[in-house]
C-alpha positions as CSV (number, residue, x, y, z in Angstrom):
1,M,-111.2,125.4,125.5
2,K,-114.4,123.4,124.9
3,K,-112.7,120.2,125.9
4,G,-111.6,121.7,129.2
5,K,-115.2,122.9,129.9
6,Q,-116.5,119.4,129.2
7,I,-113.9,117.8,131.6
8,L,-114.7,120.3,134.3
9,A,-118.5,119.7,133.8
10,L,-118.0,116.0,134.1
11,A,-115.9,116.4,137.2
12,G,-118.6,118.5,138.7
13,V,-121.2,115.9,138.0
14,I,-119.1,113.2,139.5
15,I,-118.5,115.2,142.6
16,L,-122.2,116.0,143.0
17,V,-123.2,112.3,142.6
18,L,-120.6,111.3,145.2
19,M,-122.0,114.0,147.6
20,Y,-125.5,112.6,147.0
21,I,-124.4,109.1,147.7
22,S,-122.5,110.2,150.8
23,T,-125.5,112.0,152.1
24,L,-127.6,108.9,151.7
25,I,-125.0,106.8,153.5
26,F,-124.7,109.2,156.3
27,A,-128.5,109.3,156.7
28,L,-128.6,105.5,157.0
29,L,-125.6,105.2,159.5
30,D,-126.3,104.8,163.1
31,S,-123.2,106.3,164.7
32,P,-122.7,109.4,166.9
33,M,-120.9,111.3,164.1
34,S,-123.4,110.5,161.4
35,A,-125.7,113.4,162.2
36,D,-122.9,115.9,161.9
37,L,-121.6,114.2,158.7
38,L,-125.1,114.3,157.3
39,K,-125.4,118.1,158.0
40,A,-122.0,118.7,156.4
41,S,-122.9,116.7,153.4
42,L,-126.2,118.4,152.9
43,A,-124.6,121.8,153.2
44,C,-122.0,120.9,150.6
45,T,-124.6,119.5,148.3
46,I,-126.4,122.9,148.4
47,I,-123.4,125.3,148.6
48,L,-121.0,123.7,146.0
49,P,-123.4,124.0,143.0
50,V,-124.3,127.6,144.1
51,L,-120.6,128.6,144.3
52,L,-119.8,126.9,141.0
53,Y,-122.7,128.8,139.3
54,G,-121.5,132.0,140.9
55,F,-117.9,131.5,139.6
56,A,-119.1,130.7,136.1
57,L,-121.3,133.8,136.1
58,V,-118.5,136.1,137.3
59,H,-116.1,134.5,134.7
60,R,-118.7,135.1,131.9
61,L,-119.2,138.7,132.9
62,A,-115.4,139.3,133.2
63,Q,-115.0,137.8,129.7
64,K,-117.7,140.1,128.2
65,N,-116.2,143.1,130.1
66,N,-112.7,142.3,128.7
67,E,-114.1,142.0,125.1
68,N,-115.9,145.3,125.5
69,S,-112.8,147.1,126.7
70,E,-110.8,145.7,123.8
71,V,-113.4,146.9,121.3
72,L,-113.4,150.4,122.9
73,Q,-109.6,150.5,122.7
74,E,-109.7,149.6,119.0
75,K,-112.3,152.3,118.3
76,S,-110.4,154.9,120.1
77,S,-107.2,154.0,118.3
78,D,-109.0,154.1,115.0
79,D,-110.5,157.5,115.8
80,S,-107.1,159.0,116.8
81,S,-105.4,157.7,113.7
82,N,-108.1,159.3,111.5
83,K,-107.4,162.8,112.9
């Protein structure tokens, strides 16, 4: 599990670096499409990290919620067996 998280984190860093480089290249180009490409690149540079953080947060909360429900089920089964 830890190895998978490290691989995903490294892939995220590589994608962000490539987006920063593409943003720089689009800013320096002098073609009619470069302005639109620059806007798209800037938007992705901001939106992608925010989405990744949101997905990680939801996953973490879902994991905690799942663990809490398992603990509650164990307690209720222990209580019913003691009666």
